[in-house]
Wavefront OBJ file of the C-alpha trace (Angstrom):
o trace
v -6.351 -19.338 7.588
v -5.023 -19.155 11.140
v -5.654 -16.394 13.647
v -3.037 -14.716 15.823
v -3.457 -12.678 18.995
v -0.656 -10.122 19.212
v 0.673 -7.497 21.572
v 2.559 -4.432 20.386
v 4.694 -2.261 22.647
v 4.183 1.378 21.770
v 6.641 4.270 21.912
v 4.974 5.520 25.118
v 5.576 2.103 26.777
v 1.882 1.131 26.583
v 0.655 -2.140 25.102
v -1.809 -2.649 22.266
v -3.543 -6.013 21.809
v -5.195 -7.142 18.592
v -5.982 -10.124 16.367
v -5.179 -10.806 12.734
v -4.665 -13.487 10.102
v -1.514 -11.795 8.785
v 0.748 -10.450 11.530
v 3.403 -8.873 9.290
v 0.816 -6.974 7.251
v -1.048 -5.806 10.354
v 2.044 -4.422 12.101
v 3.007 -2.592 8.910
v -0.511 -1.128 8.707
v -0.345 0.048 12.318
v 3.037 1.714 11.855
v 1.852 3.384 8.619
v -1.215 4.788 10.428
v -3.603 2.506 8.556
v -4.541 0.507 11.650
v -6.199 1.457 14.911
v -6.483 5.213 15.379
v -5.754 4.795 19.092
v -2.134 4.058 18.134
v -1.502 7.148 16.010
v 0.157 9.161 18.791
v 2.019 6.133 20.158
v 4.011 5.004 17.140
v 6.250 3.295 16.354
v 4.973 0.044 17.807
v 6.906 -3.225 17.859
v 5.681 -6.788 18.151
v 6.511 -8.208 21.589
v 4.136 -11.194 21.823
v 2.056 -13.447 19.604
v -0.119 -16.461 20.225
v -1.975 -18.705 17.772
v -5.721 -19.323 17.953
v -7.706 -22.010 16.167
v -10.429 -19.639 14.945
v -11.642 -16.037 15.017
v -14.010 -16.558 17.953
v -11.241 -18.020 20.121
v -8.885 -15.203 19.089
v -11.459 -12.512 19.899
v -12.176 -14.032 23.328
v -8.464 -14.133 24.187
v -7.988 -10.574 22.904
v -10.781 -9.315 25.175
v -9.283 -11.214 28.108
v -5.827 -9.680 27.620
v -7.226 -6.190 27.000
v -8.871 -6.384 30.424
v -5.549 -6.962 32.179
v -3.466 -4.340 33.949
v -0.207 -3.220 32.353
v 1.841 -5.307 34.819
v 0.034 -8.550 33.899
v 0.528 -7.872 30.180
v 4.190 -7.175 30.864
v 4.525 -10.495 32.701
v 3.014 -12.327 29.682
v 5.336 -10.519 27.280
v 8.407 -11.284 29.414
v 7.472 -14.942 29.940
l 1 2 3 4 5 6 7 8 9 10 11 12 13 14 15 16 17 18 19 20 21 22 23 24 25 26 27 28 29 30 31 32 33 34 35 36 37 38 39 40 41 42 43 44 45 46 47 48 49 50 51 52 53 54 55 56 57 58 59 60 61 62 63 64 65 66 67 68 69 70 71 72 73 74 75 76 77 78 79 80
């Protein structure tokens, strides 16, 4: 089971970062309001970036790192 760090671009142009073992399922959950409640007013959200991690700990560390970035730095990663 591999872990993925992902970034979604929301309808309000903000970014949401998360981790999962099943990216397709997780995006569907978010867009059906079964994911993070912080996204409810920002849907729909589309996948704009994903990155593989070797395990959950590594994925969680990278997620926290990205979540601490300013919007412009996230945008630069997405557009890379």
